[in-house]
C-alpha positions in Angstrom: 247.1 140.1 320.0 248.5 137.6 317.4 252.1 138.2 316.6 253.7 138.7 313.2 255.6 135.5 313.8 252.4 133.5 313.9 252.2 131.8 310.4 248.4 131.9 310.5 248.5 135.7 310.5 249.9 137.8 307.7 252.3 140.5 308.8 250.0 143.4 307.8 247.1 141.9 309.7 249.3 141.8 312.8 249.7 145.6 312.4 246.0 146.0 312.1 245.4 144.0 315.2 248.0 146.2 317.0 246.5 149.5 316.0 243.0 148.3 317.0 244.3 147.1 320.3 246.1 150.4 321.0 242.8 152.3 320.3 240.8 150.0 322.6 243.5 149.6 325.4 244.4 153.3 325.7 240.7 154.4 325.1 241.8 156.7 322.3 239.2 159.1 321.0 238.6 160.5 317.5 241.4 162.9 316.7 244.0 161.3 319.1 247.3 160.7 317.4 248.6 157.1 316.8 252.2 156.0 316.7 254.1 156.7 313.5 254.7 154.2 310.7 258.3 153.7 312.0 257.1 153.1 315.5 254.4 150.7 314.4 256.9 148.7 312.3 259.2 148.4 315.3 256.4 147.5 317.7 255.0 144.8 315.3 258.5 143.8 314.0 257.4 144.1 310.4 258.5 146.1 307.4 257.2 149.5 306.3 255.4 147.8 303.4 253.3 145.8 305.8 252.6 148.9 307.9 251.5 150.8 304.8 249.1 148.1 303.7 247.6 147.8 307.2 247.1 151.6 307.4 245.6 151.7 303.9 243.0 149.1 305.0 242.3 150.8 308.3 241.8 154.1 306.5 239.4 152.5 304.0 237.5 151.0 306.9 237.1 154.4 308.5 239.1 153.6 311.6 242.0 156.0 311.1 242.8 159.3 309.2 246.2 160.1 307.8 247.4 163.6 307.1 250.7 163.9 305.1 253.4 165.5 307.1 251.2 165.6 310.3 250.5 162.0 311.4 248.0 159.3 311.8 244.9 159.8 314.0 241.9 157.9 315.2 239.1 158.7 312.7 235.9 160.6 313.5 232.7 158.5 313.0 231.4 158.9 309.5 227.8 159.4 308.3 227.0 157.4 305.2 223.9 157.2 303.1 221.9 153.9 303.3 221.7 152.7 299.6 218.6 150.7 300.4 216.5 153.7 301.3 216.5 157.3 300.1 217.3 159.7 302.8 218.2 157.1 305.3 221.4 157.6 307.2 223.8 155.1 308.8 226.5 155.8 311.3 229.8 153.9 311.0 231.0 154.2 314.6 232.6 150.9 315.2 232.8 148.6 318.2 229.2 149.2 319.2 229.9 152.8 320.2 226.6 154.7 320.1 227.7 157.8 322.0 227.8 160.0 318.9 225.0 162.5 318.9 223.1 163.0 315.6 220.8 165.9 315.0 218.6 167.1 312.1 217.9 170.7 311.4 215.4 172.0 308.9 217.1 174.6 306.7 214.2 175.3 304.3 210.9 174.1 303.0 209.0 175.7 300.1 206.8 175.1 297.1 208.1 175.9 293.6 208.4 174.7 290.1 211.0 172.1 289.2 213.8 172.5 286.7 213.6 170.5 283.5 216.1 167.8 284.8 214.2 167.3 288.1 210.8 167.3 286.2 212.1 164.6 283.8 213.5 162.6 286.7 210.1 162.7 288.5 208.2 162.2 285.2 206.1 165.3 285.7 205.4 168.4 283.6 207.8 171.4 284.5 204.6 173.4 285.3 203.6 171.0 288.1 204.6 172.4 291.6 206.9 170.5 293.9 208.0 170.7 297.5 211.7 171.3 298.2 212.9 170.3 301.6 216.4 171.0 302.7 217.8 169.6 306.0 221.2 169.5 307.6 222.5 166.5 309.6 225.0 167.2 312.3 227.2 164.9 314.3 228.3 165.9 317.8 227.4 169.4 316.9 229.4 169.6 313.6 227.7 169.8 310.2 228.0 166.5 308.4 225.5 166.2 305.5 223.0 168.4 303.7 220.0 166.5 302.3 217.5 167.9 299.7 214.2 166.2 298.8 212.0 167.3 295.9 208.5 165.9 296.1 205.6 166.3 293.6 202.7 168.3 295.2 200.1 166.1 293.5 201.5 163.1 295.4 202.3 165.0 298.6 199.6 167.7 299.1 200.9 168.6 302.6 203.9 168.2 304.8 204.2 168.1 308.6 206.3 171.3 308.7 206.3 171.5 312.5 207.4 167.8 312.8 210.2 168.3 310.3 211.4 171.4 312.2 211.5 169.3 315.3 213.7 166.6 313.5 211.0 164.1 312.6 211.6 161.7 309.8 210.4 162.9 306.4 210.3 159.3 305.0 208.3 157.9 307.8 205.8 160.7 307.3 205.5 159.9 303.6 205.0 156.2 304.3 202.4 156.7 307.1 200.5 159.6 305.5 200.6 158.8 301.8 201.8 155.2 301.5 204.9 156.3 299.6 207.5 153.7 300.5 210.8 153.5 298.7 211.0 150.2 296.9 213.9 150.9 294.6 216.1 153.7 293.4 218.1 155.1 290.6 221.1 157.0 291.9 224.6 158.1 291.1 227.5 159.6 292.9 229.9 162.4 291.9 232.6 164.5 293.5 232.1 168.1 292.7 232.6 171.7 293.9 230.0 172.8 296.5 227.7 175.7 295.9 228.1 178.8 298.1 225.1 177.7 300.1 226.6 174.2 300.7 229.9 175.7 301.7 228.1 177.7 304.4 225.9 174.9 305.5 228.8 172.5 305.9 231.4 175.0 307.0 233.7 174.2 304.1 236.7 176.0 302.8 236.8 177.6 299.4 238.9 174.7 297.9 237.0 171.8 299.6 235.1 169.4 297.4 232.0 167.5 298.2 230.5 164.1 297.5 227.0 164.4 296.1 224.6 161.4 295.9 221.7 162.2 293.6 218.8 159.9 292.9 215.1 159.2 292.5 213.0 157.0 294.7 210.2 154.8 293.3 207.3 153.2 295.1 206.1 149.6 294.4 204.0 150.7 291.5 207.0 152.4 289.8 205.8 156.0 290.6 208.7 158.4 291.1 208.0 160.4 294.3 211.3 161.8 295.5 214.2 163.4 293.7 216.9 163.5 296.4 220.4 164.8 296.8 222.8 164.2 299.8 226.0 166.2 300.0 228.9 165.9 302.4 232.6 166.8 302.5 234.7 164.7 300.1 237.0 163.8 303.0 236.8 164.1 306.7 238.1 167.3 308.1 239.7 167.7 311.5 238.0 170.4 313.6 
């Protein structure tokens, strides 16, 4: 590990190297406690300011979690949405660790009429029926994200309900069966209060907030075929 005395390495970078080295050397797992800021400052021979900056960056990178008055811990892997494809999911696990188990559960699938906002987003009449597909993604058995997809029935006459119940990809089905491939999206993100259903699906407390990514997917011809929403806890929660 480069030392803080090495002029080529900034002091806060030396702390980052130290923390990463501790995680790898001691084979620390998500949820394991890391040394305190005071201990890290002594180990790296740097100031608390350098430690604070290093921990800020490591937290933004998803490597650590800090809980005020409790301590600093190795972060759980995060599930993030892939901005290049609606409904796609990425795992930020780090260091090539692919041991995290991801699972998809079908929570509901039905045909109904869209609200005015969804109808406008899909550029259809409010009287045109749509599919609503709700799925939950879990990581190592813990609920992580709820995904809704609203699809116009005139574009998607049928869905492979058995395949979806078994965890098959909705978007691969749309591409293979109907040629509906996401070429670009309109989307926005908000932090909001979850619905009662979302709290139950994600095992959230009454005061927890969620991040909600809403958007519309368009195919190469500019046809809107999917009004989607992905919801997950606004911050990682320790189990």
